Each structure stands twice: as structure tokens, then as C-alpha cells.
C-alpha positions in Angstrom: 42.1 22.4 50.7 40.1 25.4 51.9 36.5 24.7 52.3 34.3 27.5 53.5 31.2 27.3 55.6 27.9 27.0 53.9 27.9 29.8 51.3 24.5 31.0 52.4 25.8 31.9 55.8 28.4 34.5 54.6 28.3 37.1 51.8 30.5 40.0 50.7 29.1 43.5 51.3 29.2 45.5 48.1 31.5 48.5 48.3 31.1 51.8 46.5 34.0 54.3 46.3 32.9 57.8 47.3 36.1 59.8 46.8 39.1 60.9 48.8 37.2 63.5 50.8 38.3 67.0 51.6 39.0 69.2 54.6 36.8 72.1 55.6 33.1 72.6 55.9 30.9 69.9 54.5 28.0 70.7 52.2 24.4 69.4 52.8 25.1 66.3 50.7 28.3 65.4 52.6 29.1 64.0 56.0 32.2 64.5 58.1 34.2 61.5 59.2 37.7 61.6 60.8 38.0 65.3 59.9 37.2 64.8 56.2 34.0 65.5 54.2 32.6 62.7 52.1 29.6 62.3 49.9 26.7 60.8 51.9 26.0 57.2 51.3 22.7 55.9 50.1 19.9 55.0 52.5 20.9 51.3 52.5 24.6 51.9 52.9 27.1 52.7 55.7 30.0 55.1 55.1 33.5 54.2 56.3 36.1 56.7 55.0 36.1 56.8 51.2 33.9 53.7 50.9 30.1 53.1 51.2 29.2 49.6 52.2 25.8 48.0 51.4 23.9 47.1 54.6 23.7 43.4 55.4 20.5 41.5 54.7 18.3 40.6 57.6 19.3 36.9 57.5 23.0 37.8 57.7 23.0 40.7 60.1 26.4 40.2 61.8 28.8 42.7 60.2 32.4 41.8 60.0 34.1 44.4 57.8 33.4 43.4 54.2 31.3 40.3 55.3 27.8 39.8 56.4 27.4 36.6 58.5 24.6 34.6 60.1 26.8 34.0 63.2 30.3 34.5 64.5 31.4 30.9 63.8 30.8 31.3 60.1 32.6 34.6 60.0 35.7 33.2 61.8 35.8 30.1 59.6 35.7 32.2 56.4 38.2 34.8 57.6 40.7 32.0 58.3 40.2 30.8 54.7 40.8 34.2 53.2 43.9 34.7 55.4 45.2 31.3 54.2 44.7 32.3 50.6 46.5 35.7 51.2 49.5 33.8 52.7 49.6 31.6 49.6 49.8 34.6 47.3 52.6 36.1 49.4 54.5 32.7 49.3 54.1 32.6 45.5 55.6 36.1 45.1 58.5 35.4 47.5 59.3 32.0 46.0 59.2 33.3 42.5 62.1 35.6 43.3 64.1 33.5 45.8 63.5 29.9 44.6 61.8 29.6 41.3 61.5 25.8 41.5 59.2 26.3 44.5 56.9 28.4 42.4 55.1 25.3 40.9 54.3 23.9 44.4 53.1 27.3 45.6 50.9 27.8 42.5 49.3 24.4 43.1 48.5 25.3 46.7 47.1 28.6 45.7 44.8 27.0 43.1 43.7 24.3 45.6 42.8 26.9 48.2 41.1 29.2 45.7 38.8 26.3 44.5 37.0 26.3 47.8 36.8 30.1 48.1 33.3 31.0 46.9 31.7 33.8 48.8 28.7 35.4 47.0 27.8 39.1 47.1 24.9 40.0 49.4 
């Protein structure tokens, strides 16, 4: 079963969609990133392509994509858990088509892994 590190050590960064962006000159309320203009993010956000990510809180200042972590060990531990859950989902989809009888086993594994996956928003 998947069991994540102490929930207080890792949290999800809240994303906000800011549109597809456009080519050309940016207006005063836009910023250019990778050749496209996007709406500027809020003061407590970081822009990455079409997404604005909330800044991490001071007690979880290590940024790892969509996560804020206290330290690298907690980020690595939780990333492995999420990768395992993603593999379980892929296995359920593949087995449902190729070997329907395996579907029950795969669904059980998916539910077992999901029970331990509780990462709060920052």
C-alpha cells in the first residue's frame, strides 16, 4: 500500500489557467514566455506557460513542479507514490481491454494505493 510522508511536509501548489497565449507584442498586463504573451500572474504566483502556480508557503519552500516540500526526501517519496498510482491506472486501462479478468485485481491495487494518497493543497 502507498503511504506518503507526513502530509504536513508536502502540499499541492494551486494552479490557475491563464489562457493559451498569443504571438506578437505583449500589452502592459501581459508577459512574454517562450515567444508567447500570457496574462501576468498575481503577486503571489509564478507563471509557467498557460498556468499560474501559487507560491509555496515559507515552511515548504522547496518547489518541485506542482508540489511544495519541506525537503528533498519528502518530495522524492511522494513523487514515487504518485508515479505508482499512475502506473496502476494505466494497468487498469490496459487489462480492461486485453484481459478483463485482471481488471478486478488491478482495481483493488488502484484503490489500495489511492487510500494512502492524501496531499493537501497549500
